[in-house]
Structures are given as structure tokens and as C-alpha cells.
C-alpha positions in Angstrom: 0.0 0.0 0.0 1.3 3.4 -0.9 2.4 5.7 1.8 0.6 9.0 2.0 2.9 12.0 1.9 2.2 15.2 3.8 2.1 18.6 2.0 5.7 19.5 2.8 7.1 16.1 2.0 5.1 16.1 -1.3 6.6 19.4 -2.3 10.1 18.2 -1.5 9.5 15.0 -3.4 8.1 16.9 -6.4 11.2 19.3 -6.4 13.6 16.4 -6.3 11.9 14.3 -9.0 11.4 17.3 -11.3 15.1 18.2 -10.8 16.3 14.7 -11.6 14.0 14.3 -14.7 14.9 17.8 -15.9 18.6 16.9 -15.6 18.0 13.7 -17.6 16.1 15.6 -20.2 18.8 18.3 -20.4 21.4 15.6 -20.8 19.4 14.2 -23.6 19.0 17.6 -25.2 22.8 18.1 -25.0 23.4 14.7 -26.8 20.8 15.7 -29.4 22.7 19.0 -30.1 26.1 17.1 -30.1 24.6 14.6 -32.5 23.4 17.3 -34.9 26.8 19.0 -34.8 28.5 15.7 -35.4 26.2 14.9 -38.4 26.0 18.3 -40.0 29.1 20.0 -38.9 32.5 20.2 -40.7 33.7 16.9 -42.2 35.9 14.7 -40.0 35.4 16.6 -36.8 36.1 15.1 -33.4 32.4 14.9 -32.5 31.7 12.9 -35.6 34.4 10.4 -34.7 33.1 10.1 -31.2 29.6 9.6 -32.4 30.8 6.9 -34.8 32.7 5.2 -32.0 29.6 5.3 -29.8 27.6 3.9 -32.7 30.1 1.0 -33.2 29.8 0.2 -29.5 26.1 0.6 -28.9 24.6 0.7 -32.4 23.4 4.3 -31.6 25.1 7.6 -31.9 24.8 10.8 -29.9 21.6 11.9 -31.6 19.7 8.7 -31.0 20.9 8.4 -27.4 19.8 12.1 -26.9 16.3 11.3 -28.1 16.1 8.3 -25.8 17.3 10.2 -22.8 15.1 13.2 -23.5 12.0 10.9 -23.9 12.9 9.0 -20.7 13.3 12.3 -18.7 10.1 13.9 -20.1 8.1 10.6 -19.7 9.0 10.2 -16.1 8.4 13.8 -15.4 4.9 13.8 -17.0 4.0 10.5 -15.2 5.0 12.0 -11.8 3.1 15.2 -12.7 -0.1 13.2 -13.5 0.2 11.1 -10.3 0.7 14.1 -8.1 -2.1 16.1 -9.8 -4.5 13.1 -9.2 -3.5 13.0 -5.5 -4.0 16.7 -5.1 -7.4 16.6 -6.9 -8.5 13.8 -4.6 -7.4 15.7 -1.5 -9.2 18.9 -2.7 -12.4 16.9 -3.5 -12.3 15.3 -0.1 -12.0 18.7 1.6 -14.8 20.2 -0.5 -17.1 17.3 0.5 -16.3 17.7 4.1 -16.9 21.4 4.0 -20.3 20.8 2.3 -21.2 18.2 5.0 -20.3 20.6 7.8 -22.2 23.5 6.1 -25.3 21.2 5.8 -25.0 20.2 9.5 -24.7 23.8 10.5 -27.7 24.8 8.4 -29.8 22.0 9.9 -28.8 23.1 13.4 -29.7 26.7 12.6 -33.1 25.6 11.2 -33.7 23.5 14.3 -32.7 26.4 16.6 -35.0 28.8 14.7 -37.9 26.4 14.8 -37.8 26.2 18.5 
């Protein structure tokens, strides 16, 4: 069963997760730019050689790894955003229902007091 986080712990968790996923996405974006420079820059530059060596080793160059890292970072960030938004919505709905119940109880008490 999932542990419920308090408001402050949730904000700290959000900040940490968004920072990590943002760093991963930035890392991916950097690789994308390096891949573009390697592919479309001057012929026989060092980045092109590094990208070719990386492609020999992993079958993917800088550009492809950048896309993968960027998608992983953004995917995890969006997933966490959706989960936290759902949690906050449930909490707000719960508070609104409780406020409505208390308002109804107070109105019933006022009506009973006025009837007497």
C-alpha cells in the first residue's frame, strides 16, 4: 500500500523528482545537439568520430541516445506530474465534500434552533 505524503514532503518529493527528470532531459538535449553538430558540422570533426565510435559500441550515436534520454526524462516527469495532480485533486475533492457536509449540518442546526 502506498504511503501518503504530507504537503511539505510532497513538495520536497516533487522538487527532487522534477530536478532529476529535468537533468536527464537536459542531458538528452545536449546529446541531441552534439549529434546534430556531429552529423551536420564540418567533415571529420572530433564529435563525428566520437559519435561513430559510440555507434560502433552501442549501435546508436549521440543523436539517438539524446532522443532516448530526452524521452525518458520527459516521460517520467509527466508521469509523476499526473500522479501528483491526481493525488491533489482527490485531496481537494475530499476537503470540499467535508466542507459541504459541515455546512449542511450547521444549516440543519440553525433551522432546528429557529424552529424552537
